C-alpha atoms as one frame of an Amber mdcrd trajectory, in Angstrom:
protein
  98.384  50.088 -41.915  97.082  53.642 -40.676  98.197  57.041 -40.139  95.681
  59.368 -37.887  93.074  56.953 -38.784  93.907  57.223 -42.586  95.559  54.541
 -44.846  99.121  55.007 -45.343  98.313  55.602 -49.370  95.894  58.121 -48.877
  97.786  60.118 -46.142 100.618  59.931 -48.432  98.504  61.831 -51.180  98.071
  64.596 -48.404 101.389  64.481 -47.861 102.456  64.817 -51.459  99.784  67.716
 -51.737 100.988  69.703 -49.114 104.191  69.813 -50.454 103.345  70.743 -53.748
 100.678  73.173 -52.298 103.814  75.201 -50.647 105.041  76.046 -54.247 102.995
  78.871 -55.798 103.469  77.571 -59.192 102.411  73.966 -58.258  99.312  75.140
 -56.434  98.320  76.977 -59.693  98.960  73.729 -61.866  97.130  71.492 -59.502
  94.097  74.030 -59.421  93.903  74.064 -63.258  94.844  70.077 -63.591  91.644
  69.512 -61.326  89.355  72.128 -62.599  90.071  70.581 -66.118  87.090  69.130
 -67.932  89.434  66.112 -68.856  90.029  65.303 -65.393  87.771  62.211 -64.284
  87.051  63.952 -61.036  86.752  67.521 -61.653  83.142  67.687 -60.500  83.718
  66.074 -57.054  86.690  68.661 -56.750  84.503  71.616 -57.192  82.107  70.329
 -54.545  84.802  69.967 -51.955  87.433  72.622 -53.271  87.197  74.411 -50.049
  87.587  71.778 -47.801  90.258  70.250 -49.834  92.319  73.522 -50.397  92.091
  74.460 -46.710  93.595  71.014 -45.882  96.603  71.212 -47.945  97.552  74.522
 -46.970  97.389  73.185 -43.308 100.702  72.071 -41.628 101.335  68.695 -41.125
 101.075  69.113 -37.444  97.703  70.345 -37.378  95.770  67.099 -38.517  94.114
  66.737 -35.090  92.964  70.705 -35.168  91.793  70.321 -38.766  90.098  66.984
 -37.896  88.131  68.839 -35.054  87.264  71.615 -37.139  85.721  69.296 -39.973
  84.066  67.187 -37.341  81.867  70.255 -36.190  80.759  70.546 -39.887  79.966
  66.907 -40.030  82.696  65.877 -42.113  86.160  64.613 -40.977  90.042  64.462
 -41.928  89.501  61.053 -43.564  86.700  61.947 -45.789  88.383  65.286 -46.850
  91.655  63.250 -47.665  89.531  60.905 -50.070  88.506  63.692 -51.993  91.732
  65.211 -52.882  92.130  64.025 -56.620  94.666  62.264 -58.200  97.123  63.903
 -60.678  97.235  62.441 -64.304 100.414  62.661 -65.967  99.331  62.679 -69.328
  97.555  66.269 -69.111  99.393  67.597 -65.844
């Protein structure tokens, strides 16, 4: 099953990420977590931070607009969603 061309489990990570991103304390916590050297994807996040944070800050109904913007930069919504790091409870 797909939502906007994205596998439903990956899209769920985007939706939950957007919900947390709206709360400043959680946004800071996510950034601290994703930059933590213990996080297995900290390096990848650093490479894609601008796109990921822009996507998380965007409203749900803007997916098509964000996808069009990303495609102008040789990327896509689907690609950036895959770069949203997971959250690991052990040190979140």
